[in-house]
C-alpha positions in Angstrom: 18.0 -11.5 -26.3 15.3 -10.0 -24.0 16.6 -7.9 -21.2 15.3 -7.7 -17.6 16.8 -5.1 -15.2 16.8 -6.5 -11.7 16.4 -3.4 -9.6 13.6 -1.4 -8.1 10.8 -2.8 -5.9 7.7 -4.0 -7.6 4.9 -6.3 -6.4 4.0 -9.9 -7.2 1.1 -10.1 -9.5 -2.1 -11.5 -8.3 -5.2 -12.5 -10.2 -7.3 -12.1 -7.1 -8.2 -8.8 -5.5 -6.3 -8.2 -2.3 -8.1 -8.1 1.1 -9.7 -4.8 2.1 -7.7 -2.5 4.4 -9.5 -3.5 7.6 -7.2 -1.2 9.6 -8.8 1.8 7.9 -12.2 0.6 9.2 -11.0 0.6 12.8 -8.3 3.3 12.9 -8.9 5.6 15.8 -11.7 3.4 17.2 -10.0 1.6 20.1 -13.2 0.3 21.6 -14.1 -1.4 18.2 -10.7 -3.1 18.2 -11.1 -4.2 21.8 -14.4 -5.7 20.9 -12.7 -7.6 18.1 -9.9 -8.8 20.3 -12.3 -10.0 23.0 -14.3 -12.0 20.4 -11.1 -13.5 19.0 -10.2 -14.7 22.5 -13.7 -16.0 23.5 -14.9 -17.1 20.0 -18.4 -15.8 20.9 -19.9 -13.5 23.5 -23.1 -11.6 24.2 -23.3 -7.8 24.2 -23.8 -8.0 28.0 -20.6 -10.0 28.5 -18.6 -7.7 26.2 -19.9 -4.7 28.2 -18.9 -6.3 31.5 -15.5 -7.3 30.2 -14.6 -4.0 28.6 -16.3 -1.7 31.1 -18.3 0.0 28.4 -22.1 0.6 28.6 -24.3 -2.0 26.9 -25.7 0.6 24.5 -22.3 1.6 23.4 -21.3 -2.0 22.9 -24.4 -2.7 20.8 -23.7 0.3 18.7 -20.1 -1.0 18.0 -21.5 -4.5 17.3 -24.1 -3.1 14.9 -21.4 -1.2 13.0 -19.0 -4.2 13.0 -21.8 -6.4 11.7 -22.6 -3.9 9.0 -18.9 -3.9 7.9 -19.0 -7.7 7.7 -16.5 -8.3 10.6 -19.0 -9.7 13.1 -21.9 -12.0 12.8 -24.7 -12.8 15.3 -26.8 -15.8 16.1 -29.4 -16.6 18.8 -28.3 -19.3 21.3 -30.8 -21.1 23.5 -30.4 -20.7 27.2 -31.7 -22.9 30.0 -33.8 -20.0 31.3 -35.7 -17.2 29.5 -35.2 -16.1 25.9 -32.3 -17.1 23.7 -29.2 -15.0 24.0 -27.8 -13.2 20.9 -24.2 -14.2 20.6 -21.7 -12.4 18.5 -18.6 -13.9 16.8 -16.0 -12.9 14.2 -16.4 -13.6 10.5 -13.5 -14.8 8.3 -13.3 -11.3 7.0 -12.4 -10.0 10.4 -9.0 -11.8 10.3 -7.7 -9.0 8.1 -8.3 -6.5 11.0 -5.5 -8.1 13.1 -1.8 -7.4 12.7 0.1 -9.5 10.2 3.8 -9.9 9.8 4.0 -11.5 6.3 6.9 -9.3 5.3 8.9 -10.3 8.4 8.2 -13.9 7.7 9.3 -13.5 4.1 12.5 -11.9 5.1 13.3 -14.6 7.7 12.7 -17.3 5.0 14.9 -15.5 2.5 17.7 -15.2 5.1 17.6 -18.9 5.4 17.6 -19.5 1.6 20.6 -17.2 1.3 22.4 -19.1 4.1 21.7 -22.4 2.3 22.5 -21.4 -1.3 23.7 -17.8 -1.5 22.3 -15.0 -3.7 22.2 -17.3 -6.7 19.6 -19.6 -5.0 17.5 -16.5 -4.1 17.7 -15.4 -7.8 16.6 -18.8 -8.9 13.7 -18.9 -6.5 12.3 -15.6 -7.7 12.7 -16.6 -11.3 10.8 -19.8 -10.7 8.1 -17.9 -8.9 7.7 -15.6 -12.0 7.8 -18.5 -14.4 5.2 -20.5 -12.5 2.8 -17.6 -12.2 3.2 -16.7 -15.9 2.5 -20.3 -16.8 -0.7 -20.2 -14.8 -2.1 -17.2 -16.7 -0.5 -17.7 -20.1 -3.5 -19.6 -21.4 -5.7 -16.6 -20.7 -3.6 -14.5 -23.1 -4.1 -16.7 -26.2 -5.6 -14.9 -29.1 -5.1 -11.5 -27.6 -3.2 -8.7 -29.4 -0.2 -7.2 -27.8 -2.1 -4.2 -26.5 -4.8 -6.4 -25.1 -2.2 -8.5 -23.4 -0.5 -5.4 -22.0 -3.8 -4.0 -20.7 -4.5 -7.4 -19.0 -1.1 -7.5 -17.4 -1.3 -4.0 -16.1 -4.8 -4.8 -14.7 -3.3 -7.9 -12.9 -0.5 -5.7 -11.5 -3.0 -3.2 -10.2 -5.0 -5.9 -8.4 -2.0 -6.3 -6.1 -2.5 -2.8 -4.8 0.3 -1.3 -6.8 -1.6 1.7 -8.3 -0.2 0.7 -11.7 -0.6 3.0 -14.7 0.2 2.6 -18.4 1.4 5.4 -20.7 2.6 5.6 -24.3 6.0 7.4 -24.5 8.6 7.9 -27.2 10.9 5.5 -25.4 8.3 2.7 -25.2 5.2 1.8 -23.2 5.8 3.0 -19.7 4.3 1.0 -16.8 4.4 3.0 -13.5 3.9 1.4 -10.2 3.2 4.0 -7.5 3.0 1.6 -4.5 5.1 -1.4 -3.6 3.2 -3.6 -1.1 6.5 -5.5 -0.4 8.8 -2.5 0.0 10.5 -3.5 3.2 11.4 -7.0 1.9 12.4 -5.6 -1.5 14.8 -3.1 0.1 16.8 -6.0 1.6 16.3 -8.5 -1.2 16.1 -6.7 -4.6 15.3 -10.1 -6.2 11.7 -9.4 -5.2 11.9 -6.7 -7.9 12.6 -9.1 -10.7 9.2 -10.9 -10.6 7.2 -8.3 -12.5 9.8 -7.7 -15.3 10.1 -11.5 -15.7 6.4 -11.7 -16.0 6.3 -8.9 -18.6 8.9 -10.6 -20.7 7.3 -14.0 -20.5 3.7 -12.8 -21.2 4.4 -10.1 -23.7 7.5 -11.5 -25.5 9.0 -8.0 -25.3 12.2 -6.4 -24.0 11.7 -4.7 -20.6 14.0 -2.2 -18.9 13.6 -0.2 -15.7 13.2 3.6 -15.9 12.7 4.4 -12.2 13.0 2.6 -8.9 11.9 3.3 -5.3 14.9 1.3 -4.4 17.0 4.0 -5.9 15.0 6.7 -4.1 12.7 7.5 -7.0 9.1 8.3 -5.9 7.8 5.3 -7.9 9.0 2.3 -10.0 8.6 2.4 -13.7 9.3 -0.1 -16.5 9.7 0.5 -20.3 8.2 -2.2 -22.5 9.5 -2.2 -26.1 6.9 -3.3 -28.6 7.9 -6.3 -30.8 8.6 -5.3 -34.4 5.4 -7.0 -35.6 3.3 -4.7 -33.4 3.3 -1.1 -34.5 2.6 1.7 -32.0 -1.0 1.8 -30.7 -3.1 4.5 -32.4 
């Protein structure tokens, strides 16, 4: 019987790269953020309008717009005017959405509070198990024909794409998968069921026994899982 230990925060796997950390692009640059906020409110504006609204010199605004356009957060297009030359209008790109505050963790916690009220912890357990099973089913076909180690490498790669800083290491106790960052830490601290998704995936995709060796939830500096190789797969050379 395969074992899954249900403690320690880990992240949901994703086959897609996560969005870039837009906050790092604008940290400490309040005027840049003000430009983005103004464009969010107005949908589009010229450099002159932005300068007037923010009380910043036109040259400074143009410099910010040039940098934002270089970073892919702002786009420009000429718009015909009734008089004179067309005006160059600036607007936000889809990528700029990541620059604004998000409260996904708060929303997730609110939803889980309601699920708990409706069906208790057992329903929360069932929801996260279904999440893991559904995701595993979506990627299981991509694992066909791969060896155990190839599957393991593929799974660790997927975990890493979620921003977990995942590493794999061969140890005497088994293959150790260390997750140095939990993107869902705050939610997982209240609902440890979040922590069961990754071990369920490991069991499903690798057909191996998985146990937890370390947990941020237990105040360890990282989370770690030990994957036991099936008997038909000897240790990797």
